[in-house]
C-alpha positions as CSV (number, residue, x, y, z in Angstrom):
1,M,89.9,106.6,88.0
2,K,93.2,108.4,87.4
3,K,94.8,109.3,90.3
4,K,96.4,112.6,90.6
5,F,98.5,113.3,93.4
6,L,98.2,116.5,95.2
7,I,98.7,115.1,99.2
8,P,101.8,115.7,100.9
9,S,104.5,113.9,101.0
10,V,103.7,112.0,104.1
11,I,100.7,110.8,102.8
12,G,102.4,109.6,100.0
13,L,104.8,107.5,101.5
14,L,102.1,105.8,104.2
15,L,99.7,105.2,100.6
16,L,102.7,103.3,99.3
17,N,103.0,100.8,102.3
18,P,101.3,97.9,100.8
19,A,99.4,97.0,104.4
20,F,97.6,100.1,104.2
21,F,95.6,98.8,101.2
22,A,96.8,95.6,100.7
23,G,94.0,92.8,98.9
24,D,95.4,89.4,99.5
25,A,94.6,87.2,103.1
26,R,98.5,87.1,103.6
27,T,99.0,90.8,104.1
28,E,95.5,91.5,105.5
29,S,96.2,88.9,108.3
30,R,99.6,90.3,109.1
31,S,97.8,93.8,108.9
32,A,94.9,92.5,111.5
33,R,97.8,91.4,114.0
34,S,99.4,94.4,113.9
35,Q,96.4,96.6,114.7
36,E,95.4,94.3,117.5
37,E,99.0,94.9,118.7
38,V,98.7,98.5,119.6
39,P,99.5,99.3,122.3
40,Q,96.9,101.5,124.5
41,P,96.2,104.5,124.5
42,W,95.5,105.0,120.9
43,A,94.0,107.5,118.4
44,Q,92.4,106.0,115.1
45,I,89.9,107.6,112.0
46,T,86.9,106.2,112.1
47,S,85.1,107.8,109.8
48,V,85.6,110.7,107.1
49,I,82.6,112.1,105.5
50,V,81.8,115.7,103.2
51,E,78.5,117.3,104.0
52,P,77.0,118.0,101.4
53,S,78.5,115.5,99.0
54,T,77.2,117.5,95.9
55,I,78.1,120.8,95.5
56,P,76.9,123.1,92.4
57,K,79.7,125.1,90.6
58,M,77.9,127.8,89.7
59,Q,75.4,128.8,92.3
60,E,75.6,128.6,96.1
61,P,76.7,126.7,98.7
62,K,80.1,126.2,97.0
63,A,81.5,125.2,100.1
64,A,81.2,121.8,102.1
65,T,82.7,120.7,105.3
66,L,84.6,117.4,105.8
67,V,84.0,115.6,108.8
68,V,86.7,113.4,110.5
69,Q,86.3,111.6,113.5
70,I,89.0,110.0,115.5
71,L,88.3,108.2,118.2
72,L,90.5,108.1,121.2
73,W,90.9,105.0,123.2
74,G,92.2,103.7,126.5
75,T,93.4,106.2,129.6
76,P,94.8,109.3,127.4
77,P,98.2,110.8,128.8
78,P,97.9,114.6,129.8
79,D,97.2,116.9,126.5
80,P,96.3,113.8,124.1
81,G,96.7,114.7,120.6
82,V,97.5,114.5,116.9
83,K,98.2,116.3,113.7
84,L,95.5,115.7,111.3
85,E,96.4,116.2,107.4
86,V,93.5,116.3,104.9
87,G,94.2,116.6,101.0
88,T,92.8,115.3,97.6
89,Y,93.8,111.7,96.7
90,S,92.3,111.6,93.3
91,S,89.9,112.8,90.9
92,H,87.9,112.4,87.5
93,P,88.6,114.4,85.6
94,P,92.1,114.3,86.4
95,D,93.3,118.2,87.3
96,M,90.0,119.0,89.6
97,N,91.6,121.5,92.3
98,V,89.6,121.6,96.2
99,K,90.8,124.5,98.9
100,Y,91.3,123.4,102.0
101,E,91.1,125.5,104.8
102,K,93.4,124.1,106.8
103,P,95.1,121.2,105.6
104,T,97.6,120.6,108.4
105,T,96.3,121.1,111.7
106,Q,96.9,119.9,115.7
107,V,94.1,118.2,117.0
108,P,93.7,118.2,120.9
109,L,92.0,115.1,121.8
110,H,89.8,113.7,124.4
111,Q,88.8,110.1,125.6
112,G,85.9,108.7,122.8
113,V,84.9,110.3,119.8
114,N,86.2,113.2,118.7
115,A,84.7,115.4,115.3
116,V,87.4,117.8,113.5
117,K,85.7,120.2,110.7
118,V,87.9,121.5,107.8
119,K,86.0,123.6,105.6
120,L,86.6,122.9,101.2
121,E,85.2,124.6,98.1
122,P,86.1,124.0,94.6
123,A,89.0,125.9,93.1
124,P,87.5,128.8,90.6
125,D,89.5,127.1,87.9
126,S,88.3,123.7,89.0
127,K,85.8,121.5,86.6
128,T,82.8,119.3,87.2
129,G,83.4,115.7,88.6
130,K,84.3,113.6,91.3
131,I,86.7,114.2,94.1
132,N,88.1,111.6,96.7
133,I,89.8,113.4,99.6
134,I,91.7,111.4,102.6
135,A,92.4,111.9,106.1
136,I,95.5,110.9,107.9
137,I,96.6,111.3,111.6
138,M,100.7,111.1,112.4
139,G,102.8,112.7,114.8
140,A,100.6,111.8,118.4
141,S,101.8,113.3,121.6
142,K,103.9,111.8,123.8
143,G,102.3,108.2,125.2
144,L,99.7,108.0,122.3
145,N,99.9,105.5,119.8
146,I,98.2,105.7,116.0
147,K,96.2,102.9,115.4
148,Q,95.4,102.6,111.0
149,P,92.2,102.7,110.3
150,D,90.3,99.3,110.3
151,S,89.3,99.7,106.5
152,P,91.4,102.3,104.1
153,E,87.8,103.3,103.1
154,L,87.1,105.0,107.0
155,C,89.6,108.0,105.6
156,Q,88.4,108.8,102.7
157,A,85.3,110.6,101.2
158,E,84.0,111.8,98.0
159,L,82.7,115.2,97.1
160,T,80.9,115.9,93.7
161,I,81.0,118.8,91.9
162,A,77.9,119.3,89.7
163,D,77.0,122.1,87.0
164,Q,74.2,122.8,89.2
């Protein structure tokens, strides 16, 4: 699958970090150790899904909802929150376009699992195919740490745009 980067530069920089998508055992063990060392409280993306996962190009519904689950673990500081960014990581064929209602948003958190919804729809000139969508969190409020997802796949979801 050919990758097309249409995401904010901060997401791109995070993805260039070899520990984020590492495949060898040395990096995985180093990454696992660093995950265990994140002090509480912390926020972490635990799931990203698209509902529905397939939308038709020519008929209703032409929109989908990206649901990002963020876990807040530990005793939270006052007014905990993070900045959530979503964007297109790759598409097949290349040059597929999706419009995100709010690609960047500040998310207030409560202890436990938080669900954030972002509406999206294919651009009018979009083709049929598959789009890999990614979500990241950053900019945590004071006293709150960010823990990387346990697996890179947990911060990604796939949307299919079909002819029907």
